[in-house]
Structure formats: C-alpha cells, structure tokens
N, C-alpha and C positions, 0 to 999 in steps of 0.2 A: 631665357627667350623661348624654352617650350611654354609657358605657361600663358606667356603674349602673345603665340600662336595658336594658345587652343581654343574651341569653341565656346564662347560662351552665352549661357543659357540666360532666359528669364524667369524670375521668380518673382514676382512681386510689379503691380503698376496701380500707382492713385494717384487720381486726376486732379485732386488737390489738397495740398498741404500749406503752412503756414512756418516760414521763419523768423526765429525774435534773435535780437541782442540784449543780451543775457549778463548781467552784473557778474565779478569776481565771485568766486565760492566763498562766503562767511566762514565757514567753519566744515568740518569734515563731515557734518551730516548729511550730508546730499544737496543736489539744487531743490528748486521750491516753485512751480508756476507761476505761485502769487504774485512773487517778487517781480515778475516779467510786464511789461505793456502788452497785455491778451488783446485789449483790442487798436494796437496800432502794432502791427507784422512788419517787419524789416522786408519784406518778400513773401510773394506767393507764385504756387507755379504748381507742377505737376511730379511724383517722385518715381523714381524705378530703381528696382532691388535689381541687379544681374550676378550671376557665378562665372567665374572665369576658373577653373580649378579649384584648389580649395580655398578663395578668394571670394569675400561677396563686396557687393561697391554700391551704395546707395548712391543714386545720382540723381541729383535737385537741377531740373529742368524748364527753359521757358515751355509752356503748354501752346504757344502758339507755333514756335521759330523751331525749340527742340533744342535750341543752345541752350548748352553746361554753363547753369551758376555754381554749383560743387558738386564735390565728389568727396565720399568717405568712402577707403578701403577698410574693409572689416578682416581680421583674422581670426577672429573668437569671439565667440558670441555666448551668456553674458562678457564683458571686458569691456577696458575703458573708451572702446572707442565709440559707444552706443549705452548710454545710462538711463535708466527712469526716473522721474523725480518724485517726490517723496510724496506730494498732494494729488495728486491727480492721476491715470493710466493712459490720458489723452497726449499728454509730452514726454519727449526725450530730450538728451543733449547727447548732439554727436560732433565728433569731434571731423572735423574736415579739413583736406590737404589740397595745395596747388600743386605738385608734381616736383616741385623742387627745394623740400625739405621742412616746411613749413608747414606748420596746421594751426588750424582756431578751433574753440568752442561756441557753437551756436545753437538756441533753443529750437526742436521741431515739433511741431504739430500737427494733429488731423480735427477736421472739423466732429468728425463721426468717431463713437468710439469702437465698431468695429471695424473701420479702418486702421485702428492703430492696433487692435487685434491680429489681423491680418497680416501688421506689418513685423509685430514680435513672431508669428507663427512660421511668418516664413524664415527667417533668420534661424530660430530653432530649428527647424527642417533642414535646410542647408547642412550647419555644423553636426547637427544628429549622423546624419549622410557621410560627412567629412570623417567623424571618430569610429563608422564599421568599416570606410575603405580600409582606413590604417592596421584596424584590428587584424582585418583580410590579408592586409596584404604582410603583416609581421607572421601569422599563422603559414603563410605559402613561401615566408623564405628561409623559416624554420623546417619546414618540410622536405626543403632543397638540400639545407645545408646538414638535415641530422641522417647521421649514417640506416642504411636500412637493417633491419633485423633479420639475419637468416636462421629462418629456422629448420633448414634441409637436414635430412642426417648425411653425415661423413661416410665416408669407404673405410668399414669394416663396424664402426659404431654400431649399436643395438643396445633395447630398452629393455628393463625386464620390469616387471609387474607381480607384486606381493598380493596375493590375494586372502591369505590368512590363513591358519590352522582350521579345518575341520572333521569335526569327531565323530566317528562313527559308533552309535548304540548297540548294545551285544545284545543279541537275540534271547538269551536267558537272563538279560538283566532288565527285561519289562516287568513292572510289579502288577502285583492280582488287582483286578477292580473289587470294588465294594460289591457286600451286599446287594441286590437289584429289590426297591421297592422299600427299602425302609428297614427290611428284616437282619440280624444281625446273625453271623455265620453261630456254629452250634462249639460247643464246650472243646476243649483236648477229647479225645477218647470217647465222643458222643458219634456213632455211626449213624446217618439220614435218619434209619430204620427205627429209631428211638433208643437201640441196644448200649448199654453201657457196658466199655470195654475193662473187665477187672483185670485188677492187676493178677501176674504169678502166671498167668496163660489159662486161669478158672471158665468157667463155662458163663456164657456171657447171659446176664440175667436182664430182662425186661425193663424198662425204667420208670413206664407206669404200666402199672394193671389195671385192664377195663372189662367189665360186666356185661359188655356186647357180644362178648367169645361167645359166654356162654350161654348166651337168649339164642342166637344164631344156631348156634351148633344142635339141632333139632336132633341128631341121628347117635350123637354120645352119651354114653351113658351118668346119671344123674347120679353121685354118693347119697347115701339114706342121709346125710345128717349135713345144715350147710350153717358155715359161719353166719350168726346172728350179726356180721358186719356185712352181708348182700343185701343188697340194695334192692330187689325184689322178695324177700323175706324166704320162707321155709314152706317150701310145696309140698313138701312129701309129709307134713302134718297133716296134709286132707285124710289122710288114712284110705285113700279109696283106689281098689283095686286097679280099674275102667284107666285112672288116670299113670298109673304104672303101665300100662300096656298099652297105654299112649304114649309113653316117652319111649319105652321099647323099642315099640315097633317106628318110632320117628314120626308117626301123622296125630294128629288132634283128633280124637272120633267126638263128634257134637251128638248128642241124642232129642 
C-alpha cells in the first residue's frame, strides 16, 4: 500500500514504438528479430517508462487517446522482464501482465537506434539509483544498531607514556680531533720545538742541527777550525787579520 500511494515519476517517453507477436523460443540461445514479421507489427503506439518506488513500469498507450494497451512492471534490470534480441539493438522482448496474474511475451521495436538507446539507459539509471539507495539504507541501519565507542577516561584512570632511555655523554669522553690540514701529530717523546726527550732524564738534544744559527749569530766567537761538514766552508783558511777583526767586532768591514 505504501508503494501504491507513492509518487510516480516519468523516466522516458517515446512517441512511436511497434509491438510484434513472437513465436515460441526454439532454443536457449535467445530471441532473434529476424524471425518476426517486422513489416507487419501487431500494434503501434506510444511508450512511457515510469517509476513508483523501486519498481519501473513500461506502459504502451494509444498515441491519440492515451488508453493503456499493455503494461510490464520491471523489478530488476537486466532480468527476465526485459531481454534483448541476439541480432539487433532496436528490438526487445518484454513480459507484460494483465494485473490478474497472467503474463505474455511480446516483441517491442523502435524505429530509431537512438530511441532504443534511451530506453536502455532509462532502465539502467533507475536501478542504479535503487541499488545506491539500498546500500545507503544498510549503512544507516548499521550505524544506528552499532554501539557507540566510548573513548573517554574513567574516574581514576591514567595513561603512561614511555619515551625511552636517554644516554648522556660524559664531558671527559670526548675524543680529540685529528690533525688539522692533513698533518700527522709528532711521535711520542718529541715536543713541538723539535727536541727529543732522551730516556733517563738526560739533557735534551736538538733533533736536527742546522747551520743557519752559525750564520745569523755574528756576535759569537767562531772556532779556529770548522769541520769539513760545514756547508759554508772554512772561512778561517783565508788567514786575513781583517776578517778576524770583523768577526770579533760583529760587523763586516768593506774596503
């Protein structure tokens, strides 16, 4: 009763369709429009597709008076109520009912392929909407019946968060940095001034002796004889008194 009193909407209207009397199906392969007398339709008129609730109705009416010729209620599509033929896209087989429990199968044809396309799309869109409405109703019902999840804290309830152990670095454990500029550190026992520390507390001896100290210190006394290993030669071999005086005074006299 609720569906009978619901609003009836219009889905599609085609001003000209043809109805054919079809022979019984010979096999399970489907119907063929070539087996019908396509040049001699049994009836011609107007077609309407309406929807009331979830049910769609294919109505065949007289184009002048609007008198109902036949009606086919469709509860699902594709289904047994509307079936396409195997050899054309403009013809269908529909199951009509008289309202008293009796039904019959007739052929329905369109003069244009665009009309048959609109007929097919109107039914598909309606039952797509029916499917979406059913899924939405199920979701709403499940939300109502499902218990709500309570995430609030109860009285006296606490929460503990573990951050993990944090290790502190000791100040004395810092490793010394390496040599800057690619230079290697001096070996053990050698100071920065180039002096080698001898074992046993002996006096330190320069690691490398250079002759530049002798050349730069003009005020010091020069020994009478220098070893031949001196890179500057034996200056005392000249035998000149003036050179000796110059060395003693610390100044070089030029003549």
